[in-house]
N, C-alpha and C positions, 0 to 999 in steps of 0.2 A: 078821306079822312088822311090829312097829312101830319107826323109826328117828326118832329127836328130833336136830335139830342149826340150829346157826346160823352161816351163812357168815362170816369174816371178809374185807375189803374186799381184802386182798394176795392171798388163796386165789381169791377171783370172778376177779379181773384175771389172775392168770397163767392160771389154768385156761382163760380166754375167751380171752387171747393163745395159747397151745399151740396149741389147737383151732383158729384162725381162719389159723395161720400155717401149720398144715397144711391147710387148704381147697383143695380143686382150683383155685379163682378166685384165692386169693390167691397163689398159687405161678404160674398163668399170666402174674398182672399184674407181680409181679416179674420174670419172665422175661423179659416183654416189654419192661421199662423197662431191663433190662439189656442186652438185644441191641437195641432200636429207635432209644434217645436217644444210643448211641454213634455207631450207622450215619449219623441224621440229623447229629450232630456232624461226621463224615468226608465227608460228602457237602457240608457247607457248608465243610469245609476244603480241599476239591476246587475249589470255587470261588473261594475265596481264593489257592487256587494261582498264578491269573494274574496277581496283584499281587505286585508283591515290594517291597522296602522291611525295613528293621529292626521298625517297627511291625507290619508283617505277619507277618513272623517271630516276634515275642512271641506275635501273636493264635493264630497256625498250634499254636505248643509249646504254648499253654494249652489249647485244643481238644483237642489230643492227649493232654494232661494227663487234661483233665477226663472224655474218653471212658473210658481206662482206669481213672480212681477210679469212674466210675458205675459200669462192667461189674464192677467188684472188689465194691464196698460198698454198692452199694444196697440188699443185701438187710437188711443191719443197719442201715442207716440205715431204711428203712421198716418195722421191725422194733420200731426205738424209737420210731417217730412212732406207731405203731400201738398200741403200749405208752401213751403219755400220753394217745391219744384215749380207749381203752379205761376209763383210770383216771378219768379227768375224767368220762365219761357216767355209770360204774358208783358215782362218788360222787354224782352230782346223784340217780341214783334208788336211792332207801333201800329199794326191794322187794327188793332181792337180798340186803338183810343181814338181814331177819328170821327169827326162830324158824321151822323148818319141821317138818312131820312126814310123812314118810311111809309108807305104810303097803300091805303085799303083801297082795292078798287073794286069791279066786278067780277074780276079774271081769279084774284089773290094778293098775293102781298107782294110790292116792290122794296127793295132795299137797296138803297143809294150809296155808295161811299164812293167819294172821290172822284164820280162821275161813272164809276161802273155799276152797273145797275142789274142786280140779282132778281128773277121773278120766281115767285112760290105761288103752284096755283091752289086752290083753296083747298083741294082733294088730298095735299099729301101735307095737312096740317093735323097733326093728331089732336092734339089737346092745349089748353091754356090752363097756367099755375099763377099762382100768387105766390110769391118766396120771398121773403125778406124784402120789402118794398122793390119788386121787381114785378114785372109780368115775363113769365116765361112761355114761348110759344113754342111746343116741340112738335117737328117734321117729323115726318116718317123715315126719313135718312138717317135719323140720331144725331142731325143734328137740332139747333134752337138758336132762336132768336131772345134777346133780352131785352127788354125796354124798361127803363126807370120809370118809376111815379114821378118822379120829379120833370120829368119829359111832359107830363099833362100841366094845362094852365091850372086845370080847377077840378074837382072831382067828377063834376057833370061831364067833361070831356073825358076823363080816364073810364067811366062807365059807359059812355057812349064807345069809345074804342071797343072796351070788353064785349061789349052786348052785339055789335057788328061782326067781331070774332065770334063767338058763341053761335049768332043765328046762321052765320056760312059754314061752321063746322056741323054743327047738326042739320045742316040743309043738305050737306054733300054726305 
């Protein structure tokens, strides 16, 4: 089975953003910042507690407000920053926006981009997921292939593609 498609910039950025935000490393980093930074601010606030005066009261209130804002809004802030970085990097890298041909055969998946062929055997495919109108093929090498559902001419072709993938993944 052969699939031809070209990714567009918004799709590539969006799917990479979704996959990164779902990553355990990113989740851990966000949770650390949501917990550790407010704790540091509170400790600093306790140090300032020995001082009095209107200036220090204003500083204390500012630290309390900042700690609350970090705890509540850090994930949204991180997600927006990550989106901007992804957009800039993917815009600079034209390789992701070229015409791609995926071929499923007996040995695995062949990905062809501008005459360069990357063969991936079936045993290196970890799983497949449907995320935001895309089929994401996770590889054991922590890489992935993303196939937009619009690449299929109809629902039957998409289902056939998914079934072939599942058969070979379960078989190996």
